[in-house]
PDB file of N, CA, C and O in Angstrom:
ATOM      1  N   MET A   1     -84.563 -86.709-213.492  1.00  0.00           N
ATOM      2  CA  MET A   1     -83.671 -87.869-213.540  1.00  0.00           C
ATOM      3  C   MET A   1     -83.516 -88.309-214.993  1.00  0.00           C
ATOM      4  O   MET A   1     -84.442 -88.201-215.797  1.00  0.00           O
ATOM      5  N   ALA A   2     -82.330 -88.805-215.305  1.00  0.00           N
ATOM      6  CA  ALA A   2     -82.028 -89.236-216.665  1.00  0.00           C
ATOM      7  C   ALA A   2     -82.800 -90.501-217.014  1.00  0.00           C
ATOM      8  O   ALA A   2     -83.047 -91.353-216.161  1.00  0.00           O
ATOM      9  N   ASN A   3     -83.174 -90.606-218.277  1.00  0.00           N
ATOM     10  CA  ASN A   3     -83.971 -91.742-218.729  1.00  0.00           C
ATOM     11  C   ASN A   3     -83.179 -92.756-219.540  1.00  0.00           C
ATOM     12  O   ASN A   3     -83.673 -93.854-219.797  1.00  0.00           O
ATOM     13  N   HIS A   4     -81.981 -92.420-219.941  1.00  0.00           N
ATOM     14  CA  HIS A   4     -81.200 -93.311-220.790  1.00  0.00           C
ATOM     15  C   HIS A   4     -79.944 -93.763-220.067  1.00  0.00           C
ATOM     16  O   HIS A   4     -79.406 -93.064-219.208  1.00  0.00           O
ATOM     17  N   LYS A   5     -79.491 -94.959-220.443  1.00  0.00           N
ATOM     18  CA  LYS A   5     -78.274 -95.493-219.839  1.00  0.00           C
ATOM     19  C   LYS A   5     -77.089 -94.559-220.056  1.00  0.00           C
ATOM     20  O   LYS A   5     -76.288 -94.333-219.149  1.00  0.00           O
ATOM     21  N   SER A   6     -76.988 -94.024-221.263  1.00  0.00           N
ATOM     22  CA  SER A   6     -75.859 -93.156-221.579  1.00  0.00           C
ATOM     23  C   SER A   6     -75.900 -91.873-220.756  1.00  0.00           C
ATOM     24  O   SER A   6     -74.857 -91.349-220.365  1.00  0.00           O
ATOM     25  N   ALA A   7     -77.103 -91.367-220.495  1.00  0.00           N
ATOM     26  CA  ALA A   7     -77.230 -90.151-219.682  1.00  0.00           C
ATOM     27  C   ALA A   7     -76.829 -90.426-218.236  1.00  0.00           C
ATOM     28  O   ALA A   7     -76.203 -89.580-217.596  1.00  0.00           O
ATOM     29  N   LEU A   8     -77.180 -91.590-217.722  1.00  0.00           N
ATOM     30  CA  LEU A   8     -76.786 -91.965-216.366  1.00  0.00           C
ATOM     31  C   LEU A   8     -75.265 -92.089-216.255  1.00  0.00           C
ATOM     32  O   LEU A   8     -74.652 -91.646-215.284  1.00  0.00           O
ATOM     33  N   LYS A   9     -74.676 -92.712-217.291  1.00  0.00           N
ATOM     34  CA  LYS A   9     -73.222 -92.863-217.300  1.00  0.00           C
ATOM     35  C   LYS A   9     -72.557 -91.482-217.374  1.00  0.00           C
ATOM     36  O   LYS A   9     -71.551 -91.236-216.710  1.00  0.00           O
ATOM     37  N   LYS A  10     -73.116 -90.605-218.167  1.00  0.00           N
ATOM     38  CA  LYS A  10     -72.559 -89.255-218.310  1.00  0.00           C
ATOM     39  C   LYS A  10     -72.593 -88.511-216.970  1.00  0.00           C
ATOM     40  O   LYS A  10     -71.654 -87.785-216.644  1.00  0.00           O
ATOM     41  N   ILE A  11     -73.650 -88.683-216.207  1.00  0.00           N
ATOM     42  CA  ILE A  11     -73.757 -88.052-214.888  1.00  0.00           C
ATOM     43  C   ILE A  11     -72.666 -88.575-213.961  1.00  0.00           C
ATOM     44  O   ILE A  11     -72.010 -87.798-213.266  1.00  0.00           O
ATOM     45  N   ARG A  12     -72.473 -89.893-213.951  1.00  0.00           N
ATOM     46  CA  ARG A  12     -71.429 -90.488-213.118  1.00  0.00           C
ATOM     47  C   ARG A  12     -70.054 -90.007-213.553  1.00  0.00           C
ATOM     48  O   ARG A  12     -69.214 -89.662-212.722  1.00  0.00           O
ATOM     49  N   ARG A  13     -69.834 -89.988-214.833  1.00  0.00           N
ATOM     50  CA  ARG A  13     -68.532 -89.600-215.394  1.00  0.00           C
ATOM     51  C   ARG A  13     -68.219 -88.130-215.088  1.00  0.00           C
ATOM     52  O   ARG A  13     -67.083 -87.789-214.761  1.00  0.00           O
ATOM     53  N   ASN A  14     -69.225 -87.271-215.197  1.00  0.00           N
ATOM     54  CA  ASN A  14     -69.036 -85.848-214.918  1.00  0.00           C
ATOM     55  C   ASN A  14     -68.556 -85.621-213.490  1.00  0.00           C
ATOM     56  O   ASN A  14     -67.711 -84.760-213.246  1.00  0.00           O
ATOM     57  N   GLU A  15     -69.084 -86.377-212.565  1.00  0.00           N
ATOM     58  CA  GLU A  15     -68.697 -86.237-211.160  1.00  0.00           C
ATOM     59  C   GLU A  15     -67.236 -86.638-210.956  1.00  0.00           C
ATOM     60  O   GLU A  15     -66.495 -85.969-210.235  1.00  0.00           O
ATOM     61  N   VAL A  16     -66.833 -87.725-211.590  1.00  0.00           N
ATOM     62  CA  VAL A  16     -65.454 -88.197-211.485  1.00  0.00           C
ATOM     63  C   VAL A  16     -64.493 -87.165-212.073  1.00  0.00           C
ATOM     64  O   VAL A  16     -63.470 -86.846-211.468  1.00  0.00           O
ATOM     65  N   VAL A  17     -64.823 -86.654-213.236  1.00  0.00           N
ATOM     66  CA  VAL A  17     -63.972 -85.674-213.916  1.00  0.00           C
ATOM     67  C   VAL A  17     -63.918 -84.380-213.115  1.00  0.00           C
ATOM     68  O   VAL A  17     -62.855 -83.768-213.005  1.00  0.00           O
ATOM     69  N   ARG A  18     -65.049 -83.955-212.554  1.00  0.00           N
ATOM     70  CA  ARG A  18     -65.096 -82.724-211.767  1.00  0.00           C
ATOM     71  C   ARG A  18     -64.172 -82.815-210.564  1.00  0.00           C
ATOM     72  O   ARG A  18     -63.438 -81.874-210.261  1.00  0.00           O
ATOM     73  N   LEU A  19     -64.211 -83.955-209.880  1.00  0.00           N
ATOM     74  CA  LEU A  19     -63.350 -84.139-208.715  1.00  0.00           C
ATOM     75  C   LEU A  19     -61.874 -84.185-209.100  1.00  0.00           C
ATOM     76  O   LEU A  19     -61.026 -83.643-208.390  1.00  0.00           O
ATOM     77  N   ARG A  20     -61.569 -84.832-210.223  1.00  0.00           N
ATOM     78  CA  ARG A  20     -60.182 -84.898-210.672  1.00  0.00           C
ATOM     79  C   ARG A  20     -59.663 -83.507-211.021  1.00  0.00           C
ATOM     80  O   ARG A  20     -58.544 -83.151-210.653  1.00  0.00           O
ATOM     81  N   ASN A  21     -60.472 -82.720-211.730  1.00  0.00           N
ATOM     82  CA  ASN A  21     -60.082 -81.354-212.087  1.00  0.00           C
ATOM     83  C   ASN A  21     -59.858 -80.512-210.838  1.00  0.00           C
ATOM     84  O   ASN A  21     -58.917 -79.720-210.769  1.00  0.00           O
ATOM     85  N   LYS A  22     -60.730 -80.692-209.857  1.00  0.00           N
ATOM     86  CA  LYS A  22     -60.629 -79.931-208.612  1.00  0.00           C
ATOM     87  C   LYS A  22     -59.319 -80.244-207.892  1.00  0.00           C
ATOM     88  O   LYS A  22     -58.643 -79.337-207.406  1.00  0.00           O
ATOM     89  N   ILE A  23     -58.962 -81.518-207.823  1.00  0.00           N
ATOM     90  CA  ILE A  23     -57.730 -81.931-207.162  1.00  0.00           C
ATOM     91  C   ILE A  23     -56.509 -81.381-207.899  1.00  0.00           C
ATOM     92  O   ILE A  23     -55.586 -80.864-207.270  1.00  0.00           O
ATOM     93  N   GLN A  24     -56.502 -81.490-209.228  1.00  0.00           N
ATOM     94  CA  GLN A  24     -55.376 -81.004-210.017  1.00  0.00           C
ATOM     95  C   GLN A  24     -55.220 -79.489-209.873  1.00  0.00           C
ATOM     96  O   GLN A  24     -54.106 -78.985-209.724  1.00  0.00           O
ATOM     97  N   HIS A  25     -56.335 -78.774-209.919  1.00  0.00           N
ATOM     98  CA  HIS A  25     -56.312 -77.323-209.820  1.00  0.00           C
ATOM     99  C   HIS A  25     -55.789 -76.895-208.450  1.00  0.00           C
ATOM    100  O   HIS A  25     -54.984 -75.969-208.349  1.00  0.00           O
ATOM    101  N   LYS A  26     -56.243 -77.562-207.411  1.00  0.00           N
ATOM    102  CA  LYS A  26     -55.824 -77.230-206.055  1.00  0.00           C
ATOM    103  C   LYS A  26     -54.335 -77.520-205.853  1.00  0.00           C
ATOM    104  O   LYS A  26     -53.638 -76.738-205.205  1.00  0.00           O
ATOM    105  N   SER A  27     -53.847 -78.618-206.393  1.00  0.00           N
ATOM    106  CA  SER A  27     -52.427 -78.941-206.238  1.00  0.00           C
ATOM    107  C   SER A  27     -51.555 -77.922-206.970  1.00  0.00           C
ATOM    108  O   SER A  27     -50.470 -77.579-206.500  1.00  0.00           O
ATOM    109  N   ALA A  28     -52.025 -77.445-208.110  1.00  0.00           N
ATOM    110  CA  ALA A  28     -51.278 -76.414-208.837  1.00  0.00           C
ATOM    111  C   ALA A  28     -51.256 -75.114-208.048  1.00  0.00           C
ATOM    112  O   ALA A  28     -50.222 -74.452-207.972  1.00  0.00           O
ATOM    113  N   ARG A  29     -52.381 -74.747-207.463  1.00  0.00           N
ATOM    114  CA  ARG A  29     -52.432 -73.517-206.659  1.00  0.00           C
ATOM    115  C   ARG A  29     -51.506 -73.622-205.447  1.00  0.00           C
ATOM    116  O   ARG A  29     -50.840 -72.652-205.083  1.00  0.00           O
ATOM    117  N   ASN A  30     -51.467 -74.796-204.827  1.00  0.00           N
ATOM    118  CA  ASN A  30     -50.589 -74.994-203.672  1.00  0.00           C
ATOM    119  C   ASN A  30     -49.110 -74.882-204.069  1.00  0.00           C
ATOM    120  O   ASN A  30     -48.313 -74.293-203.339  1.00  0.00           O
ATOM    121  N   SER A  31     -48.753 -75.443-205.215  1.00  0.00           N
ATOM    122  CA  SER A  31     -47.357 -75.376-205.643  1.00  0.00           C
ATOM    123  C   SER A  31     -46.975 -73.949-206.029  1.00  0.00           C
ATOM    124  O   SER A  31     -45.836 -73.541-205.807  1.00  0.00           O
ATOM    125  N   ILE A  32     -47.903 -73.185-206.602  1.00  0.00           N
ATOM    126  CA  ILE A  32     -47.655 -71.776-206.921  1.00  0.00           C
ATOM    127  C   ILE A  32     -47.442 -70.993-205.636  1.00  0.00           C
ATOM    128  O   ILE A  32     -46.531 -70.170-205.544  1.00  0.00           O
ATOM    129  N   LYS A  33     -48.285 -71.252-204.646  1.00  0.00           N
ATOM    130  CA  LYS A  33     -48.160 -70.575-203.349  1.00  0.00           C
ATOM    131  C   LYS A  33     -46.817 -70.915-202.699  1.00  0.00           C
ATOM    132  O   LYS A  33     -46.162 -70.046-202.124  1.00  0.00           O
ATOM    133  N   LYS A  34     -46.414 -72.181-202.794  1.00  0.00           N
ATOM    134  CA  LYS A  34     -45.144 -72.610-202.218  1.00  0.00           C
ATOM    135  C   LYS A  34     -43.980 -71.883-202.903  1.00  0.00           C
ATOM    136  O   LYS A  34     -43.021 -71.474-202.249  1.00  0.00           O
ATOM    137  N   LEU A  35     -44.081 -71.727-204.225  1.00  0.00           N
ATOM    138  CA  LEU A  35     -43.035 -71.038-204.973  1.00  0.00           C
ATOM    139  C   LEU A  35     -42.973 -69.555-204.596  1.00  0.00           C
ATOM    140  O   LEU A  35     -41.887 -68.990-204.469  1.00  0.00           O
ATOM    141  N   LYS A  36     -44.133 -68.932-204.418  1.00  0.00           N
ATOM    142  CA  LYS A  36     -44.167 -67.513-204.050  1.00  0.00           C
ATOM    143  C   LYS A  36     -43.615 -67.280-202.645  1.00  0.00           C
ATOM    144  O   LYS A  36     -43.076 -66.209-202.365  1.00  0.00           O
ATOM    145  N   ASP A  37     -43.743 -68.255-201.773  1.00  0.00           N
ATOM    146  CA  ASP A  37     -43.284 -68.106-200.392  1.00  0.00           C
ATOM    147  C   ASP A  37     -41.767 -68.279-200.241  1.00  0.00           C
ATOM    148  O   ASP A  37     -41.199 -67.906-199.214  1.00  0.00           O
ATOM    149  N   LEU A  38     -41.118 -68.840-201.255  1.00  0.00           N
ATOM    150  CA  LEU A  38     -39.675 -69.058-201.158  1.00  0.00           C
ATOM    151  C   LEU A  38     -38.924 -67.733-201.173  1.00  0.00           C
ATOM    152  O   LEU A  38     -39.285 -66.809-201.903  1.00  0.00           O
ATOM    153  N   LYS A  39     -37.888 -67.652-200.369  1.00  0.00           N
ATOM    154  CA  LYS A  39     -37.069 -66.444-200.291  1.00  0.00           C
ATOM    155  C   LYS A  39     -35.763 -66.602-201.072  1.00  0.00           C
ATOM    156  O   LYS A  39     -35.133 -65.608-201.433  1.00  0.00           O
ATOM    157  N   SER A  40     -35.359 -67.830-201.330  1.00  0.00           N
ATOM    158  CA  SER A  40     -34.104 -68.111-202.019  1.00  0.00           C
ATOM    159  C   SER A  40     -34.330 -68.221-203.525  1.00  0.00           C
ATOM    160  O   SER A  40     -35.221 -68.936-203.982  1.00  0.00           O
ATOM    161  N   LYS A  41     -33.519 -67.510-204.273  1.00  0.00           N
ATOM    162  CA  LYS A  41     -33.631 -67.540-205.729  1.00  0.00           C
ATOM    163  C   LYS A  41     -33.255 -68.920-206.266  1.00  0.00           C
ATOM    164  O   LYS A  41     -33.854 -69.409-207.224  1.00  0.00           O
ATOM    165  N   LYS A  42     -32.269 -69.534-205.646  1.00  0.00           N
ATOM    166  CA  LYS A  42     -31.797 -70.853-206.080  1.00  0.00           C
ATOM    167  C   LYS A  42     -32.908 -71.898-205.921  1.00  0.00           C
ATOM    168  O   LYS A  42     -33.161 -72.692-206.827  1.00  0.00           O
ATOM    169  N   ALA A  43     -33.555 -71.885-204.772  1.00  0.00           N
ATOM    170  CA  ALA A  43     -34.640 -72.838-204.524  1.00  0.00           C
ATOM    171  C   ALA A  43     -35.828 -72.580-205.450  1.00  0.00           C
ATOM    172  O   ALA A  43     -36.471 -73.517-205.923  1.00  0.00           O
ATOM    173  N   ALA A  44     -36.112 -71.305-205.702  1.00  0.00           N
ATOM    174  CA  ALA A  44     -37.229 -70.960-206.582  1.00  0.00           C
ATOM    175  C   ALA A  44     -36.956 -71.420-208.012  1.00  0.00           C
ATOM    176  O   ALA A  44     -37.851 -71.930-208.687  1.00  0.00           O
ATOM    177  N   ASN A  45     -35.724 -71.240-208.468  1.00  0.00           N
ATOM    178  CA  ASN A  45     -35.356 -71.699-209.812  1.00  0.00           C
ATOM    179  C   ASN A  45     -35.434 -73.215-209.931  1.00  0.00           C
ATOM    180  O   ASN A  45     -35.709 -73.748-211.006  1.00  0.00           O
ATOM    181  N   LYS A  46     -35.194 -73.896-208.834  1.00  0.00           N
ATOM    182  CA  LYS A  46     -35.258 -75.359-208.828  1.00  0.00           C
ATOM    183  C   LYS A  46     -36.710 -75.848-208.918  1.00  0.00           C
ATOM    184  O   LYS A  46     -36.995 -76.847-209.578  1.00  0.00           O
ATOM    185  N   LEU A  47     -37.624 -75.131-208.244  1.00  0.00           N
ATOM    186  CA  LEU A  47     -39.031 -75.534-208.205  1.00  0.00           C
ATOM    187  C   LEU A  47     -39.815 -75.067-209.429  1.00  0.00           C
ATOM    188  O   LEU A  47     -40.831 -75.666-209.781  1.00  0.00           O
ATOM    189  N   PHE A  48     -39.354 -74.014-210.071  1.00  0.00           N
ATOM    190  CA  PHE A  48     -40.097 -73.387-211.175  1.00  0.00           C
ATOM    191  C   PHE A  48     -40.459 -74.350-212.318  1.00  0.00           C
ATOM    192  O   PHE A  48     -41.608 -74.336-212.759  1.00  0.00           O
ATOM    193  N   PRO A  49     -39.529 -75.191-212.820  1.00  0.00           N
ATOM    194  CA  PRO A  49     -39.904 -76.087-213.928  1.00  0.00           C
ATOM    195  C   PRO A  49     -41.047 -77.040-213.592  1.00  0.00           C
ATOM    196  O   PRO A  49     -41.877 -77.337-214.451  1.00  0.00           O
ATOM    197  N   SER A  50     -41.099 -77.519-212.362  1.00  0.00           N
ATOM    198  CA  SER A  50     -42.186 -78.437-212.001  1.00  0.00           C
ATOM    199  C   SER A  50     -43.529 -77.707-211.954  1.00  0.00           C
ATOM    200  O   SER A  50     -44.560 -78.279-212.308  1.00  0.00           O
ATOM    201  N   VAL A  51     -43.517 -76.443-211.516  1.00  0.00           N
ATOM    202  CA  VAL A  51     -44.754 -75.652-211.491  1.00  0.00           C
ATOM    203  C   VAL A  51     -45.219 -75.369-212.914  1.00  0.00           C
ATOM    204  O   VAL A  51     -46.410 -75.464-213.211  1.00  0.00           O
ATOM    205  N   VAL A  52     -44.292 -75.027-213.786  1.00  0.00           N
ATOM    206  CA  VAL A  52     -44.637 -74.775-215.192  1.00  0.00           C
ATOM    207  C   VAL A  52     -45.204 -76.038-215.829  1.00  0.00           C
ATOM    208  O   VAL A  52     -46.170 -75.980-216.590  1.00  0.00           O
ATOM    209  N   SER A  53     -44.601 -77.168-215.518  1.00  0.00           N
ATOM    210  CA  SER A  53     -45.084 -78.446-216.038  1.00  0.00           C
ATOM    211  C   SER A  53     -46.518 -78.723-215.584  1.00  0.00           C
ATOM    212  O   SER A  53     -47.353 -79.164-216.373  1.00  0.00           O
ATOM    213  N   LEU A  54     -46.793 -78.460-214.303  1.00  0.00           N
ATOM    214  CA  LEU A  54     -48.152 -78.643-213.773  1.00  0.00           C
ATOM    215  C   LEU A  54     -49.150 -77.756-214.513  1.00  0.00           C
ATOM    216  O   LEU A  54     -50.234 -78.202-214.889  1.00  0.00           O
ATOM    217  N   LEU A  55     -48.772 -76.502-214.716  1.00  0.00           N
ATOM    218  CA  LEU A  55     -49.664 -75.565-215.411  1.00  0.00           C
ATOM    219  C   LEU A  55     -49.926 -76.016-216.842  1.00  0.00           C
ATOM    220  O   LEU A  55     -51.054 -75.930-217.328  1.00  0.00           O
ATOM    221  N   ASP A  56     -48.883 -76.497-217.515  1.00  0.00           N
ATOM    222  CA  ASP A  56     -49.044 -76.960-218.889  1.00  0.00           C
ATOM    223  C   ASP A  56     -49.964 -78.176-218.965  1.00  0.00           C
ATOM    224  O   ASP A  56     -50.739 -78.317-219.911  1.00  0.00           O
ATOM    225  N   LYS A  57     -49.874 -79.046-217.971  1.00  0.00           N
ATOM    226  CA  LYS A  57     -50.763 -80.216-217.936  1.00  0.00           C
ATOM    227  C   LYS A  57     -52.210 -79.792-217.729  1.00  0.00           C
ATOM    228  O   LYS A  57     -53.122 -80.368-218.323  1.00  0.00           O
ATOM    229  N   LEU A  58     -52.422 -78.779-216.881  1.00  0.00           N
ATOM    230  CA  LEU A  58     -53.784 -78.287-216.662  1.00  0.00           C
ATOM    231  C   LEU A  58     -54.364 -77.689-217.927  1.00  0.00           C
ATOM    232  O   LEU A  58     -55.548 -77.858-218.216  1.00  0.00           O
ATOM    233  N   VAL A  59     -53.530 -76.990-218.681  1.00  0.00           N
ATOM    234  CA  VAL A  59     -53.994 -76.410-219.947  1.00  0.00           C
ATOM    235  C   VAL A  59     -54.337 -77.526-220.935  1.00  0.00           C
ATOM    236  O   VAL A  59     -55.360 -77.476-221.619  1.00  0.00           O
ATOM    237  N   LYS A  60     -53.472 -78.522-220.996  1.00  0.00           N
ATOM    238  CA  LYS A  60     -53.682 -79.631-221.929  1.00  0.00           C
ATOM    239  C   LYS A  60     -54.995 -80.369-221.643  1.00  0.00           C
ATOM    240  O   LYS A  60     -55.674 -80.829-222.561  1.00  0.00           O
ATOM    241  N   ASN A  61     -55.337 -80.473-220.357  1.00  0.00           N
ATOM    242  CA  ASN A  61     -56.568 -81.172-219.971  1.00  0.00           C
ATOM    243  C   ASN A  61     -57.770 -80.243-219.837  1.00  0.00           C
ATOM    244  O   ASN A  61     -58.814 -80.647-219.326  1.00  0.00           O
ATOM    245  N   ASN A  62     -57.625 -78.995-220.294  1.00  0.00           N
ATOM    246  CA  ASN A  62     -58.709 -78.003-220.266  1.00  0.00           C
ATOM    247  C   ASN A  62     -59.238 -77.724-218.863  1.00  0.00           C
ATOM    248  O   ASN A  62     -60.432 -77.485-218.682  1.00  0.00           O
ATOM    249  N   VAL A  63     -58.347 -77.754-217.866  1.00  0.00           N
ATOM    250  CA  VAL A  63     -58.741 -77.398-216.515  1.00  0.00           C
ATOM    251  C   VAL A  63     -58.654 -75.888-216.356  1.00  0.00           C
ATOM    252  O   VAL A  63     -59.527 -75.270-215.746  1.00  0.00           O
ATOM    253  N   ILE A  64     -57.586 -75.288-216.914  1.00  0.00           N
ATOM    254  CA  ILE A  64     -57.477 -73.831-216.930  1.00  0.00           C
ATOM    255  C   ILE A  64     -57.219 -73.372-218.365  1.00  0.00           C
ATOM    256  O   ILE A  64     -56.828 -74.167-219.219  1.00  0.00           O
ATOM    257  N   HIS A  65     -57.440 -72.105-218.615  1.00  0.00           N
ATOM    258  CA  HIS A  65     -57.254 -71.537-219.944  1.00  0.00           C
ATOM    259  C   HIS A  65     -55.771 -71.299-220.211  1.00  0.00           C
ATOM    260  O   HIS A  65     -55.002 -71.051-219.282  1.00  0.00           O
ATOM    261  N   ALA A  66     -55.377 -71.372-221.462  1.00  0.00           N
ATOM    262  CA  ALA A  66     -53.977 -71.191-221.835  1.00  0.00           C
ATOM    263  C   ALA A  66     -53.466 -69.800-221.465  1.00  0.00           C
ATOM    264  O   ALA A  66     -52.314 -69.654-221.055  1.00  0.00           O
ATOM    265  N   ASN A  67     -54.306 -68.785-221.605  1.00  0.00           N
ATOM    266  CA  ASN A  67     -53.879 -67.427-221.271  1.00  0.00           C
ATOM    267  C   ASN A  67     -53.644 -67.274-219.774  1.00  0.00           C
ATOM    268  O   ASN A  67     -52.727 -66.565-219.360  1.00  0.00           O
ATOM    269  N   LYS A  68     -54.464 -67.932-218.963  1.00  0.00           N
ATOM    270  CA  LYS A  68     -54.266 -67.879-217.516  1.00  0.00           C
ATOM    271  C   LYS A  68     -52.930 -68.509-217.153  1.00  0.00           C
ATOM    272  O   LYS A  68     -52.196 -67.992-216.311  1.00  0.00           O
ATOM    273  N   SER A  69     -52.626 -69.615-217.788  1.00  0.00           N
ATOM    274  CA  SER A  69     -51.351 -70.272-217.543  1.00  0.00           C
ATOM    275  C   SER A  69     -50.194 -69.360-217.922  1.00  0.00           C
ATOM    276  O   SER A  69     -49.217 -69.256-217.180  1.00  0.00           O
ATOM    277  N   SER A  70     -50.296 -68.706-219.059  1.00  0.00           N
ATOM    278  CA  SER A  70     -49.238 -67.797-219.502  1.00  0.00           C
ATOM    279  C   SER A  70     -49.062 -66.644-218.526  1.00  0.00           C
ATOM    280  O   SER A  70     -47.937 -66.262-218.203  1.00  0.00           O
ATOM    281  N   ASN A  71     -50.174 -66.092-218.059  1.00  0.00           N
ATOM    282  CA  ASN A  71     -50.107 -64.996-217.100  1.00  0.00           C
ATOM    283  C   ASN A  71     -49.444 -65.443-215.798  1.00  0.00           C
ATOM    284  O   ASN A  71     -48.613 -64.724-215.244  1.00  0.00           O
ATOM    285  N   LEU A  72     -49.808 -66.619-215.314  1.00  0.00           N
ATOM    286  CA  LEU A  72     -49.218 -67.132-214.087  1.00  0.00           C
ATOM    287  C   LEU A  72     -47.715 -67.362-214.245  1.00  0.00           C
ATOM    288  O   LEU A  72     -46.931 -67.004-213.366  1.00  0.00           O
ATOM    289  N   LYS A  73     -47.318 -67.961-215.368  1.00  0.00           N
ATOM    290  CA  LYS A  73     -45.899 -68.225-215.605  1.00  0.00           C
ATOM    291  C   LYS A  73     -45.120 -66.916-215.674  1.00  0.00           C
ATOM    292  O   LYS A  73     -44.011 -66.818-215.149  1.00  0.00           O
ATOM    293  N   SER A  74     -45.701 -65.917-216.321  1.00  0.00           N
ATOM    294  CA  SER A  74     -45.045 -64.617-216.433  1.00  0.00           C
ATOM    295  C   SER A  74     -44.861 -63.978-215.063  1.00  0.00           C
ATOM    296  O   SER A  74     -43.784 -63.470-214.750  1.00  0.00           O
ATOM    297  N   LYS A  75     -45.909 -64.004-214.248  1.00  0.00           N
ATOM    298  CA  LYS A  75     -45.840 -63.413-212.906  1.00  0.00           C
ATOM    299  C   LYS A  75     -44.826 -64.151-212.039  1.00  0.00           C
ATOM    300  O   LYS A  75     -44.083 -63.530-211.279  1.00  0.00           O
ATOM    301  N   LEU A  76     -44.795 -65.477-212.155  1.00  0.00           N
ATOM    302  CA  LEU A  76     -43.842 -66.249-211.366  1.00  0.00           C
ATOM    303  C   LEU A  76     -42.403 -65.975-211.801  1.00  0.00           C
ATOM    304  O   LEU A  76     -41.502 -65.910-210.965  1.00  0.00           O
ATOM    305  N   THR A  77     -42.188 -65.814-213.107  1.00  0.00           N
ATOM    306  CA  THR A  77     -40.869 -65.497-213.610  1.00  0.00           C
ATOM    307  C   THR A  77     -40.399 -64.145-213.086  1.00  0.00           C
ATOM    308  O   THR A  77     -39.247 -63.993-212.677  1.00  0.00           O
ATOM    309  N   LYS A  78     -41.298 -63.167-213.102  1.00  0.00           N
ATOM    310  CA  LYS A  78     -40.960 -61.838-212.565  1.00  0.00           C
ATOM    311  C   LYS A  78     -40.640 -61.934-211.086  1.00  0.00           C
ATOM    312  O   LYS A  78     -39.699 -61.303-210.606  1.00  0.00           O
ATOM    313  N   HIS A  79     -41.418 -62.718-210.369  1.00  0.00           N
ATOM    314  CA  HIS A  79     -41.195 -62.887-208.934  1.00  0.00           C
ATOM    315  C   HIS A  79     -39.820 -63.491-208.657  1.00  0.00           C
ATOM    316  O   HIS A  79     -39.094 -63.029-207.777  1.00  0.00           O
ATOM    317  N   ILE A  80     -39.474 -64.523-209.412  1.00  0.00           N
ATOM    318  CA  ILE A  80     -38.188 -65.183-209.213  1.00  0.00           C
ATOM    319  C   ILE A  80     -37.038 -64.237-209.539  1.00  0.00           C
ATOM    320  O   ILE A  80     -36.027 -64.215-208.837  1.00  0.00           O
ATOM    321  N   SER A  81     -37.197 -63.456-210.607  1.00  0.00           N
ATOM    322  CA  SER A  81     -36.113 -62.552-210.982  1.00  0.00           C
ATOM    323  C   SER A  81     -35.938 -61.420-209.966  1.00  0.00           C
ATOM    324  O   SER A  81     -34.861 -60.832-209.871  1.00  0.00           O
ATOM    325  N   SER A  82     -36.991 -61.117-209.211  1.00  0.00           N
ATOM    326  CA  SER A  82     -36.896 -60.058-208.217  1.00  0.00           C
ATOM    327  C   SER A  82     -36.293 -60.528-206.890  1.00  0.00           C
ATOM    328  O   SER A  82     -35.958 -59.713-206.030  1.00  0.00           O
ATOM    329  N   LEU A  83     -36.158 -61.842-206.731  1.00  0.00           N
ATOM    330  CA  LEU A  83     -35.604 -62.380-205.480  1.00  0.00           C
ATOM    331  C   LEU A  83     -34.110 -62.117-205.387  1.00  0.00           C
ATOM    332  O   LEU A  83     -33.400 -62.033-206.389  1.00  0.00           O
ATOM    333  N   LYS A  84     -33.670 -61.992-204.158  1.00  0.00           N
ATOM    334  CA  LYS A  84     -32.237 -61.865-203.904  1.00  0.00           C
ATOM    335  C   LYS A  84     -31.627 -63.259-203.884  1.00  0.00           C
ATOM    336  O   LYS A  84     -32.343 -64.257-203.801  1.00  0.00           O
ATOM    337  N   LYS A  85     -30.333 -63.321-203.958  1.00  0.00           N
ATOM    338  CA  LYS A  85     -29.652 -64.619-203.961  1.00  0.00           C
ATOM    339  C   LYS A  85     -29.966 -65.344-202.698  1.00  0.00           C
ATOM    340  O   LYS A  85     -29.493 -66.462-202.494  1.00  0.00           O
TER     341      LYS A  85
END
């Protein structure tokens, strides 16, 4: 058990941050899955900017690595371009 006030606060804070990161990461994964499930190119192009924005926010907050975000965006772009009208 922690002996200092600051260590106790750090333990509490870590739990809050961990849960927030988990929620953000899960919501991004769900939106990626939703985008991959779309069959319409028009709908996918409409949803794509919001997914990219989510990924960029995760990178900014150090939830995921920048390279992972780039790889995901690249794969999603390829997926959208392969869709039929």
